[in-house]
C-alpha positions as CSV (number, residue, x, y, z in Angstrom):
1,X,97.9,206.4,55.1
2,X,99.7,209.4,56.7
3,X,101.3,208.8,60.1
4,X,99.7,210.8,62.8
5,X,102.0,212.8,65.1
6,X,99.5,213.0,68.0
7,X,99.0,209.4,68.9
8,X,98.4,207.7,72.2
9,X,102.2,207.1,72.4
10,X,103.2,210.7,71.7
11,X,100.8,213.3,72.8
12,X,101.5,216.9,73.8
13,X,100.2,216.2,77.3
14,X,102.6,213.4,77.8
15,X,105.5,215.5,76.5
16,X,104.5,218.3,78.9
17,X,104.3,215.8,81.8
18,X,107.7,214.4,80.9
19,X,109.2,217.9,80.7
20,X,107.7,218.7,84.1
21,X,109.1,215.5,85.6
22,X,112.6,216.4,84.2
23,X,112.4,219.8,85.8
24,X,111.4,218.3,89.1
25,X,114.2,215.8,89.0
26,X,116.7,218.5,88.1
27,X,115.5,220.6,91.0
28,X,116.1,217.7,93.4
29,X,119.5,216.9,91.9
30,X,120.6,220.5,92.2
31,X,119.5,220.7,95.8
32,X,121.4,217.4,96.4
33,X,124.5,218.7,94.7
34,X,124.5,221.9,96.8
35,X,123.9,220.4,100.2
36,X,125.0,216.7,99.9
37,X,121.6,215.5,101.1
38,X,118.2,215.1,99.6
39,X,115.8,217.9,100.4
40,X,113.5,217.3,103.4
41,X,110.8,219.5,101.9
42,X,109.4,219.9,98.4
43,X,109.5,223.6,97.3
44,X,106.0,225.1,96.7
45,X,106.9,226.0,93.1
46,X,107.9,222.4,92.3
47,X,104.7,221.1,93.9
48,X,102.6,223.5,91.8
49,X,104.4,222.5,88.6
50,X,103.8,218.8,89.3
51,X,100.2,219.5,90.3
52,X,99.6,221.4,87.0
53,X,101.2,218.6,85.1
54,X,98.9,216.1,86.7
55,X,95.8,218.3,86.2
56,X,96.6,218.7,82.5
57,X,97.0,214.9,82.1
58,X,93.7,214.1,83.9
59,X,91.8,216.8,81.9
60,X,93.0,215.3,78.7
61,X,92.0,211.8,79.8
62,X,88.6,213.1,80.8
63,X,88.1,214.7,77.4
64,X,89.3,211.5,75.7
65,X,86.8,209.4,77.6
66,X,83.9,211.8,77.0
67,X,84.7,211.7,73.2
68,X,84.9,207.9,73.2
69,X,81.6,207.7,75.1
70,X,79.9,210.2,72.7
71,X,81.2,208.3,69.7
72,X,80.0,205.0,71.1
73,X,76.5,206.5,71.7
74,X,76.3,207.8,68.2
75,X,76.7,211.5,69.1
76,X,79.0,213.8,67.1
77,X,80.9,216.0,69.7
78,X,82.3,218.2,67.0
79,X,78.8,219.3,66.0
80,X,78.2,220.7,69.5
81,X,80.9,223.4,69.1
């Protein structure tokens, strides 16, 4: 049986979310290194990046649940495309 690359443990959405988290952490660490204190406000761009990451994750979970429910009810979601 061939090993799947997109499993629940390693999906593109999770990789994207991890990358966005690393960018956010790097932004905070750079701000800390420049000023010597943690930022009192989150920059708008960083908040948008993290919000986009969350929206992508929630969308993928919604699609996954809809596919599971359709399969459980005997529907073929691929036939509706």
